[in-house]
C-alpha positions in Angstrom: 80.1 124.7 86.8 81.9 121.2 86.0 81.6 121.8 82.4 84.4 124.4 82.4 86.8 121.7 83.7 85.3 118.5 82.0 87.4 118.8 78.8 90.6 119.3 80.9 90.1 116.1 82.8 89.2 114.2 79.6 92.4 115.6 77.9 94.6 114.3 80.9 92.6 110.9 80.9 93.5 110.5 77.2 97.1 111.4 77.6 97.3 108.8 80.3 95.9 106.2 77.9 98.0 107.3 75.0 101.0 107.0 77.0 100.3 103.4 78.2 99.7 104.4 81.7 96.2 103.5 82.1 95.4 101.1 84.9 92.4 99.0 84.0 90.6 97.5 86.9 89.9 93.7 86.4 86.7 92.3 88.2 87.1 88.7 90.0 84.0 86.8 90.9 85.7 84.4 93.8 87.5 84.6 97.0 91.0 85.7 96.8 93.1 82.8 96.2 95.8 81.1 94.4 93.2 80.9 91.4 90.5 83.5 90.9 87.7 83.9 88.1 87.9 87.1 86.2 84.4 88.2 85.3 85.4 91.5 83.6 88.2 93.6 82.5 89.9 90.6 80.9 89.6 87.4 79.5 86.8 85.6 81.5 87.4 82.2 83.3 89.8 80.9 86.1 93.3 82.1 86.1 96.3 81.7 88.3 96.6 84.7 90.5 100.4 86.0 90.8 99.6 89.7 91.7 98.0 89.6 95.2 99.7 90.3 98.6 98.2 87.1 99.9 101.6 85.7 100.8 100.7 82.8 103.2 97.5 82.2 101.2 95.3 83.1 104.4 92.8 85.3 102.7 90.4 82.4 102.3 91.8 80.1 105.0 88.7 78.2 106.4 89.9 78.8 110.1 90.2 82.7 109.2 86.6 82.8 107.4 85.1 80.6 110.4 86.5 83.0 113.1 85.0 86.1 110.8 81.5 84.4 111.0 81.7 83.8 114.7 82.7 87.5 115.2 79.7 88.7 113.3 77.5 86.9 115.8 79.6 87.9 118.9 80.6 91.5 118.2 78.4 92.8 115.3 79.2 94.3 111.9 80.6 97.7 112.7 81.3 100.3 115.5 79.7 103.4 114.1 82.1 105.3 116.1 85.8 106.3 116.9 87.7 104.7 119.5 87.8 107.5 122.3 83.8 107.8 122.1 82.3 104.3 121.9 84.2 102.4 119.6 86.5 100.1 121.6 85.7 96.5 122.3 87.6 94.0 124.2 88.5 92.3 120.6 90.4 95.5 119.6 92.4 95.6 122.7 93.1 91.9 122.6 94.3 92.3 119.1 96.7 95.2 120.0 98.1 93.2 122.8 98.7 90.2 120.6 100.3 92.3 118.0 102.6 93.8 120.3 103.6 90.2 121.8 104.1 89.1 118.3 106.3 92.1 117.1 108.3 92.4 120.2 106.9 96.0 121.0 105.6 97.7 124.2 102.2 98.8 122.7 100.2 98.7 119.5 97.3 101.1 118.1 95.1 100.1 115.5 94.2 102.1 112.3 91.8 101.7 109.5 94.6 101.1 107.1 98.5 101.4 107.1 98.1 104.4 105.0 96.5 106.2 107.9 98.9 104.8 110.2 101.8 106.3 108.4 99.6 109.6 108.0 99.2 109.7 111.7 102.9 109.3 113.1 104.9 112.1 111.8 102.6 115.1 112.6 102.1 113.7 116.0 105.7 113.2 117.1 107.6 115.7 115.0 107.6 119.6 115.0 109.4 122.3 113.1 112.4 121.8 115.4 112.8 118.1 114.6 114.0 116.2 111.3 112.9 113.1 109.5 115.3 111.4 107.2 113.5 109.3 104.6 114.6 106.6 102.2 114.0 107.8 98.5 112.0 104.8 97.7 109.7 104.9 100.6 105.8 104.1 100.1 103.6 107.0 98.9 101.9 106.9 102.5 105.1 107.6 104.2 105.8 110.4 101.8 102.3 111.7 102.4 102.6 111.2 106.2 106.0 113.3 106.2 104.4 116.1 104.2 101.7 116.6 107.0 104.3 117.2 109.5 106.1 120.5 109.9 109.6 118.8 110.4 112.6 119.5 108.4 112.9 116.7 105.7 115.9 114.9 104.5 116.0 112.2 101.7 118.7 109.5 101.3 119.3 107.2 98.4 117.8 103.9 98.5 119.6 101.7 101.0 122.6 103.9 101.1 124.1 104.1 104.3 126.7 106.6 103.3 124.1 109.0 102.2 122.1 108.3 105.1 125.1 109.4 107.4 125.4 112.4 105.4 121.9 113.4 106.0 121.9 112.7 109.7 125.2 114.8 110.0 123.2 117.7 108.3 120.3 117.2 110.7 122.7 117.2 113.8 124.4 120.5 112.3 121.0 122.0 111.9 120.2 121.5 115.4 117.5 119.0 115.2 115.7 118.1 118.5 114.4 114.8 117.5 115.6 112.8 114.6 113.6 110.0 113.0 114.9 107.5 110.3 112.1 106.0 108.4 112.3 103.3 105.7 110.2 100.5 104.3 111.3 97.2 105.5 110.9 95.7 102.0 110.4 98.0 99.1 107.1 97.1 97.4 108.2 97.8 93.6 111.5 96.1 94.0 111.4 93.4 96.7 114.5 94.8 98.2 115.0 94.5 101.9 116.3 97.5 104.0 119.6 96.9 105.9 118.1 97.6 109.3 121.2 96.5 111.3 123.2 99.1 109.7 120.4 101.8 110.0 120.2 101.0 113.8 124.0 101.4 113.9 123.7 105.0 112.6 120.7 106.0 114.5 122.5 105.0 117.7 125.5 107.0 116.5 123.5 109.9 115.9 120.9 109.7 118.7 118.0 109.0 116.2 114.8 106.9 116.3 114.0 104.4 113.8 110.7 103.7 111.9 110.0 100.8 109.7 106.9 100.3 107.5 107.1 96.4 107.5 103.8 95.8 105.4 105.4 93.5 102.9 107.3 91.4 105.5 105.3 90.7 108.7 104.0 87.2 108.6 106.5 85.5 106.4 109.9 87.2 106.6 112.4 86.3 109.5 112.6 82.8 111.2 109.4 83.4 113.0 107.7 85.7 110.5 108.1 88.8 112.6 109.5 90.7 109.7 112.6 92.6 108.9 113.6 93.6 112.4 113.6 89.8 113.3 115.6 89.0 110.0 118.1 91.6 111.0 118.3 90.8 114.7 117.3 94.4 115.7 113.6 93.7 117.3 114.8 95.3 120.4 116.4 98.5 118.5 113.5 99.6 116.3 111.3 102.3 117.8 108.3 102.3 115.4 106.7 99.5 113.3 103.9 100.4 110.9 102.1 97.5 109.1 98.9 96.3 107.7 96.3 93.4 108.2 95.7 93.6 104.5 98.3 91.6 103.0 100.0 88.4 104.6 97.7 88.8 107.8 94.7 87.8 106.2 94.2 90.2 103.6 91.3 92.2 104.7 92.0 95.8 105.8 93.4 97.7 108.6 96.8 98.7 109.9 98.7 99.4 113.2 101.7 101.1 114.7 103.5 98.9 117.3 106.0 101.1 119.2 107.4 102.3 122.6 104.7 102.7 125.0 105.0 106.4 125.2 104.8 106.9 121.4 101.5 104.7 121.4 100.2 106.8 124.3 100.8 109.9 122.6 99.2 108.8 119.2 96.0 107.8 120.9 95.7 111.5 122.3 96.8 113.3 119.1 96.8 111.2 116.0 94.3 112.6 113.6 93.4 109.5 111.5 93.1 107.6 114.8 90.9 110.2 116.3 88.7 111.0 113.5 88.2 107.5 111.7 85.7 104.8 112.6 87.0 101.8 114.5 88.3 98.9 112.7 85.5 96.5 112.0 85.3 93.9 114.9 85.1 91.0 112.4 88.4 92.1 111.0 89.8 92.2 114.4 88.8 88.9 115.4 89.7 87.1 112.2 93.2 88.9 112.5 93.3 87.2 116.1 93.0 83.9 114.2 95.6 84.8 111.9 98.2 85.3 114.8 97.3 81.9 115.9 98.2 80.6 112.6 101.5 82.4 112.2 102.8 80.9 115.4 102.9 77.6 113.9 103.1 78.7 110.2 106.7 77.3 109.4 105.3 75.1 106.9 103.6 78.0 105.0 106.7 80.2 105.1 108.9 77.4 103.9 106.4 76.7 100.8 106.6 80.4 100.1 110.2 80.3 100.0 110.3 77.3 97.7 107.9 78.9 95.3 110.0 82.0 95.4 113.3 80.3 94.6 111.7 78.2 91.8 110.1 81.2 90.1 113.3 83.3 90.2 115.7 80.5 89.2 113.4 79.4 86.2 112.6 83.0 85.1 116.6 83.8 85.2 117.3 80.6 83.2 114.6 81.8 80.7 116.6 84.9 80.1 114.2 87.3 81.9 115.5 90.5 83.7 114.4 89.9 87.2 115.6 92.1 90.0 117.9 90.1 92.5 116.9 89.0 95.9 115.0 86.3 97.5 111.6 88.1 98.6 108.2 86.8 97.4 108.0 90.2 95.2 109.7 89.1 92.2 109.7 92.1 89.5 110.2 91.3 86.0 111.6 94.3 84.3 110.2 95.4 81.0 111.0 98.9 80.5 108.7 100.3 78.3 105.1 101.0 79.8 103.0 100.1 76.9 105.0 96.9 76.5 104.5 95.9 80.1 100.9 96.6 79.7 100.6 94.3 76.7 102.7 91.7 78.3 100.1 91.6 81.1 97.3 91.2 78.6 99.0 88.3 76.7 99.7 86.6 80.0 96.0 87.0 81.2 95.2 85.3 77.7 97.4 82.4 78.7 95.7 82.2 82.1 98.1 84.0 84.3 96.9 87.3 86.1 99.6 89.9 86.7 99.8 93.6 86.4 102.0 95.8 84.6 103.5 98.8 86.8 104.5 101.9 85.2 104.9 105.6 85.8 104.0 107.2 88.4 104.0 104.0 90.6 107.7 103.4 89.3 110.1 105.7 87.5 109.9 106.5 83.8 111.5 103.7 81.7 111.4 101.3 84.6 108.0 99.5 83.9 107.6 96.0 85.2 105.6 93.2 85.8 105.4 92.5 89.6 105.0 88.8 90.3 104.1 88.0 93.8 104.5 84.4 95.0 102.2 82.8 97.6 102.3 79.7 99.8 99.0 78.7 98.2 100.5 78.3 94.7 101.7 74.7 93.9 104.9 73.9 92.4 102.9 73.2 88.9 101.3 76.8 89.4 104.7 78.4 89.3 106.1 76.2 86.4 102.8 77.2 84.5 103.5 80.8 85.2 107.0 80.6 83.9 105.9 78.7 80.7 103.2 81.5 80.3 105.8 84.3 80.4 108.0 82.5 77.7 105.1 81.9 75.4 103.8 85.6 76.0 107.3 87.2 75.2 107.5 85.2 72.0 103.9 86.5 71.0 105.0 90.2 71.7 108.2 89.9 69.5 106.1 88.8 66.7 
């Protein structure tokens, strides 16, 4: 039966390649770190890693690794069950409590990923009589989660408060019972930060709830690393925070919803990704507890990340690259053409710098880029070497 569709799939794959949109997967033979060894899919050997979400360099931190080893002996490998059957251990409850305290929320519920967390919120909280108002550049997991709900959907232009207010007015005029504004805290393809203080002001004016996916902020944005709500001084005004354990918080996997107590209680009863997915592995929960310990005294790591980010952005601007403005560790280098962005990434790998070219459908047509991600694990020399490699690769691309 598959023979009847094989040719169509092959044609689609070839069209992807011809358009320069094919996404190769490189294989690394080392732990995630500031430098990694590429073993397949590119020039073999050790390269500088500027494309991971390892913002604080904790993915291979010895204390985190030691906590994971100890957890295997104490808690075992996996739960083989969902939470409400026999899949809840003390370590899961402790992590939820620690995340609630760190993020300034009343309660927290763990998921197997942030994608699942975002997939489990909207359908549970919102019905046909409700409205969800979503930023146009929100993450795909938010978009897919909204699609699962029967709520009326509104979309506002990225970080455009006038447009958001207009959509809120439409929701009110349409008689919406509940209104939920949802935004990324940091938009992952641009490094732009959502204006949460202004969003909360509008939410209060129109009696709406506020939800933030803070995956690219928790751990290193804000004075204490508590994310964009802390950065904007609205920790007590945000109703729902979703996030991941797979980026700055150790880089393994897992997600969470930290929110008002009643919201979390309802998610435990009705959220399908929570009810029908295996519990987060206890080794990840235990290692994440160690990460939170480190975060509470990680001012030096956050400062190092800021220094590296400022250096990279300043030097790339001085060298004439088109880099999106901001001060986040996501530093997109705009290329435009998808095939050119892919070729640039290959040239950089040949020069010992591992980055990825992003193109449609991950970003809009004609806005291909190389998304550079800085880490506290990088040295100043690493950052300077990366900029020099960009300059050299650009010259090679033009010849």
